[in-house]
SEMARRO-327629 format. One line per field, with one value per atom (N, C-alpha, C, O): atom name; x, y, z; residue number from 1. Coordinates in Angstrom, 1 decimal, always signed. Example, Ala and Ser with C-alpha at 12.3 -4.5 7.8 and 13.67 -1.06 7.14 Angstrom:
a	(N,CA,C,O,N,CA,C,O);
u	(+13.2,+12.3,+13.2,+14.2,+12.8,+13.7,+12.9,+13.4);
v	(-5.7,-4.5,-3.3,-3.3,-2.2,-1.1,+0.0,+1.1);
w	(+7.8,+7.8,+7.8,+8.5,+7.1,+7.1,+7.9,+8.0);
k	(1,1,1,1,2,2,2,2);
end
This chain:
a	(N,CA,C,O,N,CA,C,O,N,CA,C,O,N,CA,C,O,N,CA,C,O,N,CA,C,O,N,CA,C,O,N,CA,C,O,N,CA,C,O,N,CA,C,O,N,CA,C,O,N,CA,C,O,N,CA,C,O,N,CA,C,O,N,CA,C,O,N,CA,C,O,N,CA,C,O,N,CA,C,O,N,CA,C,O,N,CA,C,O,N,CA,C,O,N,CA,C,O,N,CA,C,O,N,CA,C,O,N,CA,C,O,N,CA,C,O,N,CA,C,O,N,CA,C,O,N,CA,C,O,N,CA,C,O,N,CA,C,O,N,CA,C,O,N,CA,C,O,N,CA,C,O,N,CA,C,O,N,CA,C,O,N,CA,C,O,N,CA,C,O,N,CA,C,O,N,CA,C,O,N,CA,C,O,N,CA,C,O,N,CA,C,O,N,CA,C,O,N,CA,C,O,N,CA,C,O,N,CA,C,O,N,CA,C,O,N,CA,C,O,N,CA,C,O,N,CA,C,O,N,CA,C,O,N,CA,C,O,N,CA,C,O,N,CA,C,O,N,CA,C,O,N,CA,C,O,N,CA,C,O,N,CA,C,O,N,CA,C,O,N,CA,C,O,N,CA,C,O,N,CA,C,O,N,CA,C,O,N,CA,C,O,N,CA,C,O,N,CA,C,O,N,CA,C,O,N,CA,C,O,N,CA,C,O,N,CA,C,O,N,CA,C,O,N,CA,C,O,N,CA,C,O,N,CA,C,O,N,CA,C,O,N,CA,C,O,N,CA,C,O,N,CA,C,O,N,CA,C,O,N,CA,C,O,N,CA,C,O,N,CA,C,O,N,CA,C,O,N,CA,C,O,N,CA,C,O,N,CA,C,O,N,CA,C,O,N,CA,C,O,N,CA,C,O,N,CA,C,O,N,CA,C,O,N,CA,C,O,N,CA,C,O,N,CA,C,O,N,CA,C,O,N,CA,C,O,N,CA,C,O,N,CA,C,O,N,CA,C,O,N,CA,C,O,N,CA,C,O,N,CA,C,O,N,CA,C,O,N,CA,C,O,N,CA,C,O,N,CA,C,O,N,CA,C,O,N,CA,C,O,N,CA,C,O,N,CA,C,O,N,CA,C,O,N,CA,C,O,N,CA,C,O,N,CA,C,O,N,CA,C,O,N,CA,C,O,N,CA,C,O,N,CA,C,O,N,CA,C,O,N,CA,C,O,N,CA,C,O,N,CA,C,O,N,CA,C,O,N,CA,C,O,N,CA,C,O,N,CA,C,O,N,CA,C,O,N,CA,C,O,N,CA,C,O,N,CA,C,O,N,CA,C,O,N,CA,C,O,N,CA,C,O);
u	(-158.6,-159.6,-160.8,-161.2,-161.3,-162.4,-163.7,-163.9,-164.6,-165.9,-166.9,-166.6,-167.9,-168.9,-170.2,-170.5,-171.1,-172.5,-173.4,-173.0,-174.6,-175.5,-176.8,-177.1,-177.5,-178.7,-179.5,-179.0,-180.9,-181.8,-181.9,-182.0,-181.8,-182.0,-183.5,-184.1,-184.1,-185.5,-186.0,-185.4,-187.0,-187.6,-186.8,-187.3,-185.7,-185.0,-185.5,-185.5,-185.9,-186.4,-185.3,-185.5,-184.1,-183.0,-181.7,-181.7,-180.6,-179.3,-179.2,-178.6,-179.6,-179.5,-180.3,-180.0,-181.5,-182.3,-181.6,-181.6,-181.0,-180.2,-179.0,-178.8,-178.3,-177.2,-177.6,-176.9,-178.8,-179.3,-179.7,-179.4,-180.3,-180.7,-179.4,-179.4,-178.4,-177.1,-176.5,-176.0,-176.5,-176.0,-176.7,-176.1,-178.0,-178.8,-178.5,-178.4,-178.4,-178.1,-176.8,-176.5,-175.8,-174.4,-174.4,-173.5,-175.4,-175.4,-175.6,-175.2,-176.3,-176.6,-175.6,-175.8,-174.5,-173.5,-173.1,-173.4,-172.4,-172.0,-173.2,-174.3,-173.1,-174.1,-174.0,-172.9,-175.1,-175.1,-176.5,-177.5,-176.5,-177.7,-177.8,-176.8,-179.0,-179.1,-179.6,-180.4,-179.2,-179.6,-179.8,-179.2,-180.5,-180.8,-179.6,-179.4,-178.8,-177.6,-176.3,-176.3,-175.3,-173.9,-173.6,-173.7,-173.1,-172.8,-171.7,-170.7,-171.8,-170.8,-169.4,-168.4,-169.4,-168.1,-167.7,-167.1,-168.2,-168.0,-166.5,-166.2,-165.6,-164.2,-163.6,-162.6,-164.2,-163.7,-164.3,-163.7,-165.3,-166.0,-165.5,-165.2,-165.4,-165.1,-163.8,-162.7,-163.8,-162.6,-162.1,-161.2,-162.6,-162.1,-163.2,-162.9,-164.4,-165.5,-166.4,-166.2,-167.4,-168.4,-169.8,-170.0,-170.8,-172.2,-172.6,-172.6,-173.0,-173.4,-174.9,-175.6,-175.4,-176.8,-177.5,-177.0,-178.7,-179.5,-180.6,-181.4,-180.7,-181.8,-182.4,-181.7,-183.7,-184.4,-183.7,-183.5,-183.4,-182.9,-181.5,-181.1,-180.7,-179.3,-178.5,-178.9,-177.2,-176.2,-175.8,-175.3,-175.9,-175.6,-174.5,-173.9,-174.4,-173.4,-173.0,-173.5,-171.9,-171.4,-171.1,-170.7,-171.1,-170.7,-169.7,-170.0,-168.4,-167.4,-167.9,-168.4,-167.7,-168.1,-166.9,-165.8,-167.2,-166.1,-165.9,-164.8,-167.0,-167.0,-168.3,-169.3,-168.4,-169.6,-169.6,-168.6,-170.8,-171.0,-172.3,-173.1,-172.7,-174.0,-174.9,-174.5,-176.2,-177.2,-178.3,-178.2,-179.2,-180.3,-181.0,-181.2,-181.5,-182.4,-181.6,-182.2,-180.3,-179.5,-179.2,-178.8,-179.5,-179.2,-177.8,-177.1,-177.4,-176.0,-176.1,-177.0,-175.1,-174.9,-173.8,-172.7,-174.1,-173.2,-172.8,-173.6,-171.6,-171.2,-170.6,-169.7,-171.2,-170.8,-170.3,-170.7,-169.5,-169.1,-170.3,-170.9,-170.7,-171.9,-171.7,-172.7,-170.5,-170.3,-170.5,-169.9,-171.4,-171.6,-170.5,-170.1,-170.1,-169.2,-170.0,-170.5,-170.2,-171.0,-170.2,-169.0,-170.9,-170.3,-171.0,-172.1,-170.4,-171.0,-172.2,-172.1,-173.3,-174.6,-174.5,-174.0,-175.0,-175.0,-176.3,-176.8,-177.0,-178.4,-178.3,-177.4,-179.2,-179.3,-180.7,-181.4,-181.2,-182.5,-182.6,-181.7,-183.8,-184.1,-184.1,-184.5,-183.8,-183.8,-184.1,-183.9,-184.4,-184.6,-183.3,-182.5,-183.0,-181.8,-180.6,-180.6,-179.5,-178.2,-177.8,-178.2,-176.9,-176.3,-174.8,-174.4,-174.0,-172.6,-172.4,-173.1,-171.3,-170.9,-169.4,-168.6,-168.9,-167.4,-166.8,-167.4,-165.6,-164.8,-164.8,-164.8,-164.6,-164.5,-165.8,-165.8,-166.9,-168.2,-168.7,-169.7,-167.9,-168.3,-168.1,-167.1,-169.0,-168.8,-167.8,-167.5,-167.1,-166.0,-166.6,-167.7,-165.8,-166.2,-166.3,-165.6,-167.1,-167.2,-166.4,-166.3,-165.6,-164.8,-163.6,-163.2,-162.9,-161.7,-161.8,-162.9,-160.7,-160.7,-161.2,-161.7,-161.0,-161.4,-162.9,-163.4,-163.7,-165.1,-165.9,-166.8,-165.4,-166.1,-167.4,-168.1,-167.7,-168.9,-169.0,-170.1,-167.9,-168.0,-168.4,-168.8,-168.2,-168.6,-170.1,-170.6,-170.8,-172.2,-173.1,-172.8,-174.2,-175.2,-175.7,-176.0,-176.0,-176.5,-177.8,-178.0,-178.6,-179.9,-179.6,-180.2,-178.7,-178.3,-177.7,-178.0,-176.8,-176.2,-177.3,-177.3,-178.3,-179.4,-180.2,-180.5,-180.4,-181.2,-180.4,-181.0,-179.1,-178.3,-178.2,-178.2,-178.2,-178.2,-179.5,-179.6,-180.6,-182.0,-182.1,-182.7,-181.4,-181.5,-180.5,-180.5,-179.6,-178.6,-177.5,-176.8,-177.2,-176.1,-174.8,-173.8,-174.9,-173.7,-173.8,-172.9);
v	(+6.8,+6.6,+7.6,+7.8,+8.1,+9.1,+8.4,+7.2,+9.1,+8.7,+9.6,+10.8,+9.0,+9.8,+9.8,+9.0,+10.6,+10.6,+10.3,+10.6,+9.7,+9.5,+10.3,+10.4,+10.8,+11.5,+11.4,+11.4,+11.3,+11.2,+12.6,+13.6,+12.7,+13.9,+14.2,+14.1,+14.6,+14.8,+15.9,+17.0,+15.6,+16.6,+16.6,+17.3,+16.0,+16.0,+14.9,+13.7,+15.2,+14.2,+13.5,+12.4,+14.1,+13.5,+14.1,+15.0,+13.6,+14.1,+15.5,+16.4,+15.8,+17.2,+18.1,+19.3,+17.7,+18.6,+18.9,+20.0,+17.9,+18.1,+19.0,+19.9,+18.8,+19.7,+21.1,+22.0,+21.3,+22.6,+23.3,+24.5,+22.5,+23.1,+23.6,+24.6,+22.7,+23.1,+24.4,+25.2,+24.4,+25.6,+26.9,+27.9,+26.8,+28.0,+28.4,+29.6,+27.4,+27.8,+28.4,+29.2,+28.0,+28.5,+30.0,+30.7,+30.5,+31.9,+32.8,+33.9,+32.2,+33.0,+33.0,+33.6,+32.2,+32.1,+30.6,+29.8,+30.3,+28.9,+28.0,+28.3,+26.8,+25.8,+25.0,+24.4,+24.8,+24.0,+23.4,+23.9,+22.3,+21.6,+21.7,+21.8,+21.7,+21.8,+20.5,+19.8,+20.2,+19.0,+19.3,+20.3,+18.6,+18.9,+18.8,+19.6,+17.7,+17.5,+17.4,+16.9,+17.8,+17.6,+16.1,+15.5,+15.6,+14.2,+13.9,+14.7,+12.8,+12.5,+12.3,+12.6,+11.8,+11.5,+12.6,+12.3,+13.8,+14.9,+15.2,+15.6,+15.0,+15.2,+14.2,+14.6,+13.1,+12.1,+12.4,+12.0,+13.2,+13.6,+14.9,+14.9,+15.9,+17.3,+17.3,+16.9,+17.9,+18.2,+17.0,+17.1,+15.8,+14.6,+13.6,+12.8,+13.8,+12.9,+13.7,+14.8,+12.9,+13.5,+13.2,+12.3,+13.9,+13.6,+12.9,+13.5,+11.6,+10.8,+11.0,+10.8,+11.3,+11.5,+10.3,+9.6,+10.0,+8.8,+9.4,+10.3,+8.8,+9.3,+8.0,+7.2,+7.8,+6.6,+5.4,+4.4,+5.3,+4.1,+3.7,+2.6,+4.7,+4.5,+5.6,+6.8,+5.3,+6.3,+6.7,+5.9,+8.0,+8.4,+9.5,+9.6,+10.3,+11.4,+11.7,+11.3,+12.5,+13.0,+14.4,+15.0,+15.1,+16.5,+16.5,+16.1,+16.9,+16.9,+17.8,+18.9,+17.3,+18.1,+18.9,+18.4,+20.2,+21.2,+21.4,+21.4,+21.5,+21.8,+21.7,+21.5,+21.8,+21.8,+23.2,+23.7,+23.7,+25.0,+25.0,+24.1,+26.3,+26.5,+27.2,+28.0,+26.8,+27.4,+28.0,+27.9,+28.7,+29.3,+28.3,+27.2,+28.8,+27.9,+26.8,+25.9,+27.0,+26.0,+24.7,+23.7,+24.8,+23.6,+23.6,+24.5,+22.4,+22.2,+22.4,+22.0,+23.1,+23.3,+22.4,+22.3,+21.6,+20.8,+21.6,+21.6,+22.2,+23.0,+22.0,+21.2,+22.1,+21.2,+22.0,+23.1,+21.3,+21.8,+21.7,+20.6,+22.8,+22.7,+21.8,+21.5,+21.5,+20.7,+19.2,+18.6,+18.5,+17.1,+16.3,+16.6,+15.2,+14.3,+13.0,+12.4,+12.6,+11.4,+10.1,+10.1,+9.2,+7.9,+6.7,+6.9,+5.6,+4.4,+4.1,+4.0,+3.9,+3.7,+2.5,+1.4,+2.7,+1.6,+1.6,+2.6,+0.5,+0.4,+0.8,+0.4,+1.6,+2.0,+2.3,+3.0,+1.8,+2.1,+3.6,+4.1,+4.1,+5.5,+5.5,+4.5,+6.6,+6.8,+8.3,+9.1,+8.5,+9.9,+10.4,+9.7,+11.7,+12.3,+11.8,+11.6,+11.6,+11.2,+9.9,+9.6,+9.2,+8.0,+8.0,+8.6,+7.3,+7.2,+6.1,+5.2,+6.3,+5.4,+5.3,+6.3,+4.1,+3.9,+4.0,+3.7,+4.5,+4.7,+3.4,+3.4,+2.3,+1.0,+0.6,-0.1,+1.1,+0.8,+1.9,+1.7,+3.0,+4.0,+3.6,+3.0,+4.0,+3.7,+4.6,+5.7,+4.1,+4.8,+5.9,+5.8,+7.0,+8.1,+7.6,+6.7,+8.2,+7.9,+8.8,+8.7,+9.7,+10.6,+9.9,+8.9,+10.5,+9.9,+9.8,+9.6,+9.8,+9.8,+8.5,+8.4,+7.4,+6.1,+5.9,+5.1,+6.6,+6.4,+7.3,+6.9,+8.5,+9.5,+10.0,+10.7,+9.7,+10.1,+11.7,+12.2,+12.3,+13.8,+14.5,+15.7,+13.9,+14.6,+14.4,+15.0,+13.5,+13.2,+14.3,+14.8,+14.5,+15.4,+14.8,+13.6,+15.6,+15.1,+14.3,+13.3,+14.7,+14.0,+12.5,+11.6,+12.4,+11.0,+10.2,+9.0,+10.8,+10.1,+9.7,+8.5,+10.6,+10.2,+9.0,+8.1,+9.0,+7.9,+6.6,+5.5,+6.6,+5.4,+4.9,+3.7,+5.8,+5.4,+4.8,+3.8,+5.4,+4.8,+3.4,+2.5,+3.1,+1.8,+0.9,-0.3,+1.4,+0.6,+0.2,-0.8,+1.0,+0.7,+1.3,+0.9,+2.4,+2.9,+3.1,+3.6);
w	(-132.5,-133.6,-133.4,-132.3,-134.4,-134.4,-134.0,-134.3,-133.4,-133.1,-133.8,-133.9,-134.4,-135.2,-134.5,-133.6,-135.1,-134.7,-135.9,-137.0,-135.7,-136.8,-136.5,-135.3,-137.5,-137.3,-138.5,-139.7,-138.3,-139.5,-140.1,-139.4,-141.4,-142.1,-142.2,-143.3,-141.1,-141.0,-142.0,-142.0,-142.8,-143.7,-145.1,-146.0,-145.2,-146.5,-147.4,-146.9,-148.6,-149.5,-150.3,-150.8,-150.4,-151.1,-150.7,-149.9,-151.2,-150.9,-151.3,-150.6,-152.6,-153.1,-152.3,-152.1,-151.8,-150.9,-149.6,-149.1,-149.0,-147.8,-148.0,-147.2,-149.1,-149.5,-149.7,-149.2,-150.3,-150.5,-149.2,-149.0,-148.3,-147.0,-146.2,-145.6,-146.3,-145.6,-146.2,-145.5,-147.5,-148.2,-147.9,-147.7,-147.8,-147.4,-146.0,-145.7,-145.1,-143.7,-143.6,-142.7,-144.4,-144.3,-144.7,-144.3,-145.5,-145.9,-144.7,-144.7,-143.7,-142.5,-141.4,-140.3,-141.6,-140.6,-140.4,-141.3,-139.3,-139.1,-139.0,-138.5,-139.6,-139.6,-138.3,-138.0,-137.6,-136.4,-136.2,-136.7,-135.5,-135.1,-133.6,-132.9,-133.1,-131.6,-131.1,-131.7,-129.9,-129.2,-127.7,-127.2,-127.0,-125.6,-124.7,-123.9,-125.0,-124.1,-124.9,-126.0,-124.3,-124.8,-124.8,-123.8,-125.9,-125.9,-124.9,-124.8,-124.1,-123.1,-123.7,-123.0,-124.9,-125.5,-126.5,-127.5,-126.3,-127.3,-127.6,-128.7,-126.6,-126.8,-127.9,-128.6,-128.0,-129.0,-130.4,-131.4,-130.4,-131.7,-132.3,-133.5,-131.5,-132.0,-132.7,-132.2,-133.9,-134.7,-135.4,-136.3,-135.1,-135.8,-136.3,-137.2,-135.8,-136.2,-137.1,-137.5,-137.6,-138.5,-138.1,-137.3,-138.6,-138.4,-139.7,-140.8,-139.6,-140.7,-140.8,-139.8,-142.0,-142.2,-142.7,-143.6,-142.1,-142.5,-143.3,-142.9,-144.5,-145.5,-146.0,-146.6,-145.9,-146.4,-145.9,-146.7,-144.6,-143.9,-144.4,-144.3,-144.9,-145.2,-144.8,-144.9,-144.4,-144.2,-145.6,-146.3,-146.0,-147.3,-147.5,-148.5,-146.4,-146.5,-145.1,-144.1,-145.0,-143.7,-143.8,-144.8,-142.6,-142.5,-141.3,-140.2,-141.6,-140.5,-139.3,-139.5,-138.1,-136.9,-136.5,-136.3,-136.5,-136.2,-134.7,-134.2,-134.0,-132.5,-131.9,-132.6,-130.6,-129.8,-129.1,-128.8,-128.9,-128.2,-127.6,-127.4,-127.1,-126.5,-127.5,-128.3,-127.4,-128.2,-127.2,-126.0,-127.8,-127.0,-126.2,-126.6,-125.1,-124.2,-123.5,-123.1,-123.3,-122.6,-123.4,-122.8,-124.7,-125.5,-126.0,-125.8,-126.6,-127.1,-128.6,-129.3,-129.2,-130.6,-131.1,-130.6,-132.2,-132.9,-134.2,-135.1,-134.2,-135.4,-136.4,-136.1,-137.7,-138.7,-140.0,-140.1,-140.8,-142.1,-143.0,-143.1,-143.7,-144.5,-145.8,-146.5,-146.2,-147.4,-147.0,-146.1,-147.8,-147.6,-148.3,-149.4,-147.7,-148.2,-148.4,-147.5,-149.7,-150.0,-149.5,-149.6,-148.9,-148.5,-149.1,-149.7,-149.1,-149.6,-148.7,-147.5,-149.4,-148.7,-147.8,-148.2,-146.5,-145.6,-144.9,-144.3,-144.8,-144.2,-142.7,-142.0,-142.3,-140.9,-140.5,-141.3,-139.4,-139.0,-138.5,-138.0,-138.7,-138.2,-136.7,-136.1,-136.1,-134.7,-134.4,-135.2,-133.1,-132.7,-132.2,-131.6,-132.4,-131.9,-132.6,-133.9,-131.9,-132.5,-131.8,-130.7,-132.5,-131.9,-132.3,-133.3,-131.5,-131.8,-132.9,-133.0,-133.6,-134.7,-134.6,-134.8,-134.3,-134.2,-135.6,-136.6,-135.6,-136.9,-137.7,-138.9,-137.0,-137.7,-138.4,-139.4,-137.9,-138.5,-139.6,-140.2,-139.7,-140.6,-142.1,-142.4,-142.9,-144.4,-145.0,-144.6,-146.0,-146.7,-147.6,-148.0,-147.8,-148.6,-150.1,-150.5,-150.9,-152.3,-153.2,-154.4,-152.6,-153.4,-153.9,-153.3,-154.8,-155.4,-156.9,-157.4,-157.5,-159.0,-159.5,-160.6,-158.8,-159.3,-159.4,-160.2,-158.5,-158.6,-159.5,-160.2,-159.7,-160.6,-160.0,-160.7,-158.8,-158.2,-158.1,-158.3,-157.8,-157.5,-158.8,-158.7,-160.0,-161.2,-161.6,-162.5,-160.9,-161.2,-160.5,-159.5,-161.2,-160.5,-159.3,-159.2,-158.2,-157.0,-157.1,-156.4,-158.0,-158.3,-158.7,-158.2,-159.6,-160.1,-158.9,-158.8,-158.2,-157.0,-156.1,-155.6,-155.8,-154.9,-155.4,-154.6,-156.7,-157.3,-157.2,-156.9,-157.4,-157.3,-155.9,-155.7,-154.9,-153.5,-153.2,-152.5,-153.6,-153.4,-153.9,-153.3,-155.0,-155.7,-155.0,-155.3,-154.1,-153.5,-154.4,-154.1,-155.4,-156.3,-155.9,-156.4,-155.1,-154.5,-153.0,-152.4);
k	(1,1,1,1,2,2,2,2,3,3,3,3,4,4,4,4,5,5,5,5,6,6,6,6,7,7,7,7,8,8,8,8,9,9,9,9,10,10,10,10,11,11,11,11,12,12,12,12,13,13,13,13,14,14,14,14,15,15,15,15,16,16,16,16,17,17,17,17,18,18,18,18,19,19,19,19,20,20,20,20,21,21,21,21,22,22,22,22,23,23,23,23,24,24,24,24,25,25,25,25,26,26,26,26,27,27,27,27,28,28,28,28,29,29,29,29,30,30,30,30,31,31,31,31,32,32,32,32,33,33,33,33,34,34,34,34,35,35,35,35,36,36,36,36,37,37,37,37,38,38,38,38,39,39,39,39,40,40,40,40,41,41,41,41,42,42,42,42,43,43,43,43,44,44,44,44,45,45,45,45,46,46,46,46,47,47,47,47,48,48,48,48,49,49,49,49,50,50,50,50,51,51,51,51,52,52,52,52,53,53,53,53,54,54,54,54,55,55,55,55,56,56,56,56,57,57,57,57,58,58,58,58,59,59,59,59,60,60,60,60,61,61,61,61,62,62,62,62,63,63,63,63,64,64,64,64,65,65,65,65,66,66,66,66,67,67,67,67,68,68,68,68,69,69,69,69,70,70,70,70,71,71,71,71,72,72,72,72,73,73,73,73,74,74,74,74,75,75,75,75,76,76,76,76,77,77,77,77,78,78,78,78,79,79,79,79,80,80,80,80,81,81,81,81,82,82,82,82,83,83,83,83,84,84,84,84,85,85,85,85,86,86,86,86,87,87,87,87,88,88,88,88,89,89,89,89,90,90,90,90,91,91,91,91,92,92,92,92,93,93,93,93,94,94,94,94,95,95,95,95,96,96,96,96,97,97,97,97,98,98,98,98,99,99,99,99,100,100,100,100,101,101,101,101,102,102,102,102,103,103,103,103,104,104,104,104,105,105,105,105,106,106,106,106,107,107,107,107,108,108,108,108,109,109,109,109,110,110,110,110,111,111,111,111,112,112,112,112,113,113,113,113,114,114,114,114,115,115,115,115,116,116,116,116,117,117,117,117,118,118,118,118,119,119,119,119,120,120,120,120,121,121,121,121,122,122,122,122,123,123,123,123,124,124,124,124,125,125,125,125,126,126,126,126,127,127,127,127,128,128,128,128,129,129,129,129,130,130,130,130,131,131,131,131,132,132,132,132,133,133,133,133,134,134,134,134);
end
């Protein structure tokens, strides 16, 4: 079973703002976040887990984690896919750094023909998430 990480989308005002930031960073090369230490359970996460983003005290989206590597200054790089996958909003308290999230506790994706979410503008999806409707 996959293991995931959670992280606060610090500085992001909305889902579309977070998506735009990741898209801009992808233009410069691989997208990665840095952290002080390599997660002890990184082998359970890499290639099969995701980074779930916390925005306004809710898990709202995820970015698949591709791999872990080294960054400048002896830090660890968490390489992620820049495409956000929207998930069913789940309340989550803010925290510093990252935390583990077991696969059984992870919210389901909102994609699929039955939901129609992927056809909605990101701004509208963000508003619906803020209201707790999705």
